[in-house]
N, C-alpha and C positions, 0 to 999 in steps of 0.2 A: 770680887765682882767677877774677875777674870774667870774664875772657877765655874761660876754660873753661866757666863758667856759661852765658855767652851763645852759646856754639858748640854747647851740650848740647840736643837736640831737646826739645821742650816734652812732657812726659807728664802725664796726668791722675793724680790720687791714686787708690790701690786703692781700690774700691767696698768691699770687704769690712773692711780695717782702718783706712780713712781716712787712710793715710800715703802719703807721695809716695815715688817711687824715689830711691834714693841716688844721688847723683852723686860719682864718685871722681875726684879732682884729682891727677895723677901730675906732682910738683914735680922729678923728676929729669931731668939734661940729656937722657938719651934720649927722654923723654916730651915734649919741648919741639916743639911744632907751629907755632908763631908767637912772635915777640917784638916788643916796642915800648917806647920809652924814655918813660916818663911825664912826663919835663920837656919833651918835645918834641911829644908827642901831645896832652896836655891844655892847653887854654889857657883864655882868658877873653875876654869880649866887652863892649864898652861901649856902650850904645844912644844915638842921639842925644839932645841935651839941649836944652831950651828957653833962650832968651836970658838970661844971667846965670847959668846954672847951672855953667858951667865953674869960674869961681872959687870957687864953694861947694863943688863935688865935688872939684876937684883941689887940696886943701890940700897942704901939706907932709906932715902927719900922714897923710891919705889915700893919698897916693902911696906913702909908707914901708909902709902897711899891705898896698897892692897888690903890692908888690914882694916883700913878705916871704911871700907865697903861693907863690912858686917857679913861678908858671905864665909860660912864656916866649911862646907865640904870642898875639897880641892883635889882635882884630877891632875895628872901629868902624863901625857904621851911621848914615850921615849924615841919614837922613829926607829923602830928596829926592823922595819921591813927593808928589804934590798932595793937599793937604789937603781 
């Protein structure tokens, strides 16, 4: 449904009734415009950390929690820009 909402053109609320126009989502196979696999499309990111943060952040408990989220793609930012 999110994809259908994101693809719908933005429309202002009706000035007389104050209501927004209805958005109709067709979930039948014939109504499919695009498809994606959520476990491949959505991912997670880890930002660079300060010295000593790795041992504090990547404990066995935290790693298990991260894996349980089901997000497969992972990005890591190294903070290589000058400070």
